[in-house]
PAPANU-416872 format. One record per residue (C-alpha): residue in three letters; x negated, y negated, z. Coordinates in steps of 0.05 Angstrom, whole numbers, plus 5000, padded with zeros to 4 digits. Example, Ala and Ser with C-alpha at 12.3 -4.5 7.8 and 13.67 -1.06 7.14 Angstrom:
2
ALA475450905156 SER472750215143 
END
This chain:
451
MET141648878167 ILE135148778203 LYS132348138162 LYS124948008197 LEU121648538239 LEU115348398293 VAL111149028299 ALA108849038372 ASN102849458349 ARG096349438313 GLY091349738272 GLU093950288221 ILE100950428249 ALA102949638244 VAL099849618172 ARG104350248155 ILE110949968183 PHE109749328146 ARG109149788072 THR116149978086 CYS118749358106 GLU115948908043 ARG118749597999 LEU125249458042 GLY125248688036 ILE124648558101 ARG119948048133 THR114348188182 VAL111147938238 ALA104248118267 VAL101648048335 PHE094748048350 SER089147918407 ASP082847618413 ALA079048198389 ASP084248338320 GLU083647598298 GLU081447838236 ALA084248558232 VAL087048858181 HIS093948828206 THR094448188216 LYS093848028130 ALA098748548118 ALA104748168150 ASP108147558129 GLU106247238198 ALA100747378245 ARG101847008318 TRP096047108376 ILE098947408440 GLY092847418488 PRO085847648511 ALA082848338481 ARG085448658539 VAL091549048528 LYS094648928591 GLU093648168571 SER095748208502 TYR098748878473 LEU102949078539 ASN104148348541 ALA111648418543 ASP112847608559 LYS108347418504 ILE111247928454 LEU118647688462 GLU116646948464 VAL113347048390 ALA118747478373 LYS124246858385 GLU119546438362 THR118946698289 GLY125746908288 ALA124847608278 ASP131248008300 ALA127948738303 ILE121849058340 HIS118549628319 PRO113049838375 GLY109750378333 TYR107050878380 GLY102750798436 PHE103350158474 LEU110149948499 SER113350458446 GLU115750888506 ASN117150358552 PRO124350348573 ASP124249698607 PHE121149318552 SER125849608500 ARG132149368553 ARG128848698554 VAL128348678479 LYS135948848468 GLU136948328526 ALA134447738476 GLY139247988426 ILE133348318388 THR134649048357 PHE130049508378 ILE126950088337 GLY127550618376 PRO131851038422 ALA136450768482 GLU131450718546 ASN136151148591 ILE134051758541 MET126451408545 GLU126651498618 THR129452188617 MET124052528568 GLY119052038605 ASN119052428661 LYS116453168658 ILE121353398713 ALA127653048686 ALA126153268614 ARG124754058637 GLU131553968669 ALA135253628604 MET132554188563 ILE134254808613 GLU140954518616 ALA140954478530 GLY139255238532 VAL131755058502 PRO126955538538 VAL121355238581 VAL114755448614 PRO114855658681 GLY113255098723 ALA114954668789 THR114653938818 LEU109153808871 LYS112753558927 SER106753418972 GLU099453228958 ASN097153709010 GLU092354118981 ASP094754769011 GLU102254708995 VAL100054588921 ALA096355178924 LYS101855588947 VAL105855308885 CYS101055438838 ALA099956148872 GLU107156308858 ILE108055958793 GLY100556488780 TYR094256278746 PRO091855938709 VAL095555398713 MET096354598682 ILE096954038730 LYS098553388700 ALA102352728721 ALA108852778724 SER110652108683 GLY105152208645 GLY103252288568 GLY096952378514 GLY093552808558 ILE091452308602 GLY090252708671 MET091353418650 GLN087453948686 ARG087154708674 VAL084854998736 ASP083555788742 HIS083355948821 LYS084855648881 ASP077855388892 GLU077254988832 LEU083854648847 VAL080854338913 LYS075753998873 VAL080853798813 LEU085753558858 PRO084052868875 SER081952668810 VAL088852898775 ILE091952488827 LYS088151868820 LYS088851838743 ALA096051938744 GLU096851328807 THR092150868753 PHE094951098687 PHE102351148701 GLY103750838772 SER105751438804 ALA101851998840 GLU108252528826 LEU105153258798 TYR107853728762 VAL104854418757 GLU105954948696 LYS103455568677 PHE098255578636 ILE099655908561 GLU093456298536 ASN091856058464 PRO097955788439 ARG098955418385 HIS102354698382 ILE108254628346 GLU113054058341 ALA119553958308 GLN121053258282 VAL128353008291 PHE133452558276 GLY139252278313 ASP144151728291 HIS148951268332 HIS154251748301 GLY152952378342 ASN149152668285 VAL142853128291 VAL138153388247 CYS130853698242 LEU126753538183 GLY122054068197 GLU115754168241 ARG108254148250 ASP103154488275 CYS098154068319 SER093954588347 ILE087254258336 GLN086053818389 ARG080053538436 ARG081853188505 ASN088553438496 GLN088952968431 LYS090853238362 ILE086353148308 ILE088453508253 GLU096553628241 GLU099854038176 ALA106854168155 PRO108954668152 ALA106155018210 PRO102555678176 LYS103656368193 LEU110256288230 SER115956718213 ASP122056458191 GLU126556778249 THR121456358298 ARG121955718253 LYS129455858250 SER129655878327 LEU125255238330 PHE129554788293 ALA135854988326 TYR132254978393 ALA129554238375 GLU136853998352 LYS139554218415 ALA134653908451 ALA136153268417 GLY143553368409 ASN144553528483 ILE142052868515 GLY145052458458 TYR138252188417 THR138551718367 ASN132551518323 ALA126351938305 GLY122852368359 THR119152968368 ILE120453628404 GLU113853908425 PHE113054658433 LEU107855178459 VAL108755828407 ASP104656398439 SER101657008397 ASP107557378403 GLU111656768376 ASN115656558444 ILE117855888446 TYR116555498505 PHE118554708504 LEU113854238524 GLU115153508519 MET119253038471 ASN115952388444 THR121751898447 ARG118051488387 LEU115551548310 GLN108952068325 VAL102051928296 GLU102652548254 HIS108652368213 PRO106052228149 VAL105053028141 THR112653058144 GLU113952538097 GLU109252838052 VAL112653458042 THR120053298055 GLY118952588011 ILE123252168062 ASP120251508096 LEU120951668161 VAL120050918177 GLU125350678131 TRP130051208170 GLN128550908230 ILE130750238205 ARG136850498176 ILE139050888241 ALA137550158284 GLU142349828235 GLU147750438253 LYS146850858189 ARG149151558188 ILE143152088175 SER147352488129 ASP142452208064 LEU137552638108 GLU139653318080 GLU137253138016 ARG129853278015 ASN124953147958 MET120353747965 SER114253417922 TYR108853857960 GLU108654487983 HIS102854318042 ALA100453698073 ILE094853638123 GLU092553038159 VAL086252838200 ARG084752308247 VAL078451968234 TYR075151678301 ALA069951248320 GLU066351718357 ASP060752268373 PRO062952818327 VAL059853278387 THR060952908449 PHE067252568432 PHE064351908469 PRO067551258441 SER062550968384 PRO064550178375 GLY059749748331 LYS060249448262 LEU063449828211 LYS058049638155 ARG059250198109 TRP067650468100 SER068650768029 PHE072951328017 PRO074451647943 GLN080551427909 MET083752227893 GLU089352437872 ASP094252627925 ILE090752357980 ARG094451798024 TYR090151388066 ASP093450988127 SER086950558165 GLY087549968206 VAL080149728189 GLU076449548131 GLU068749418121 GLY065248858159 VAL069448968215 GLN067348998285 VAL070149628314 THR071749428388 PRO071049928454 PHE078349558477 TYR082549968442 ASP083350678421 PRO078150948377 MET082151228320 LEU080450828251 ALA084551188199 LYS089451708181 ILE087252198119 ILE093352678087 ALA092353148027 LYS097953337997 GLY097854077962 SER101454557922 SER099055027969 ARG096055088043 GLN089455308009 ASP089754637954 ALA090754148008 ILE084854418056 GLU080754387987 LYS082853657963 MET081353428047 SER074553778047 ALA073053397979 CYS074352728002 LEU071452768067 GLU064853008039 LYS064752447994 ALA066551978050 GLU061151378066 VAL060851048126 GLU055250678163 GLY054550288230 ILE058150668276 LYS058451508282 THR064651818266 ASN067852508277 ILE067552578197 PRO062653138200 MET066953538257 LEU073453498214 ILE069453768159 GLU066454318200 THR073854528226 LEU076454518148 GLN071155048124 HIS071955498190 ASP074256198168 VAL079356198233 PHE082255528212 LYS082655738139 GLU086256368163 GLY091955928197 SER089756298261 ALA087555678304 THR089955568370 THR090154948422 GLN083155268440 PHE080055278369 VAL075654618389 GLN072854918460 GLN071855698428 TYR068155438358 VAL065754668370 ILE064254548446 GLU061655238461 LYS058155218397 SER054554598412 SER052454778485 LYS049355368458 VAL045054938407 
END
């Protein structure tokens, strides 16, 4: 049994994990950088320890310091949250070598699914449909252009070892390829330490639908439903919901089957997400797997009644997941919005002092926040301030509750994307459940450029 857990992360996800640990009677350790000395997550844990300067490489990515703190505090488990070291197999390996439980999958699974080429091969072996694509064996423009022509424009070029939408670039023709290739290669090297690229067919106007899976150490795998994450900016999600609207029962059944096949075939353990693209004809294509807890996990929690962090811990303790089949469907629908400190038109970060931070206390509204009034929002980390989750007896009910909540919010001192979130929720295309991954480009960016 885990008795003391360190969260190797910050902000709202650290606070959210501490909440479950408190309920389970597990003592907690927070870590913080110079920029986070007075942060909310440091107050939410039983203990808080400094790990370095503000720069992530010297703090939240400093595995040596985090492991040192874990040993000093007697933590017998580490939860990585998401981002930072959450999908770093070397960190997972070192945690286990130190005799500490890592809350997540085995490092060999991280290595396989963290590489787009290896993940693709694993999915083909499992019988899961994939988007037509290929590894770019050369950085030579002519050879890259040949591969793109064989697949057929438009294509998406991305870092083979990448994630989070960083460095992804749509290319519609050869002339455009020549212009963007150097930038894609540079980002691949800078962010992921490898120039290896992957190119795949760009699916026009797809929906981004993902399946939440869990696997235990006894060979059991279960899919806990799907989420629609099509509302994105810069290839990063900003609104998610469960279940996905306008998805046929047949497609949903196939999606779940593919997700369980994918996780089962690689012997997956703990929480993971299989991400798919679904086109206008409801053809399903594997996109990638995230070997960690997702930012959008609360919508699944709200429609299933299952605490996903609790089950991450239980599985790490080698419990069986049979109980996950018994779900308390308390709500028909849940929607999550991510509140960012950013300009609602340009999406540029907006750091500064949070002079006013007030949201209404409403029934069926959940707040997962990592900030409070008076804090300094720094430029050092991801600008997400909070997640707001609305639960409803129907999709329309959830939309109305979320809209009412955001309209009553009071935020001063920095810009946020709240106006853009409200606009999206009230847009006819979104209300109809017909939004695709191109929604922000078509209805927000292009609209703004015409003003």
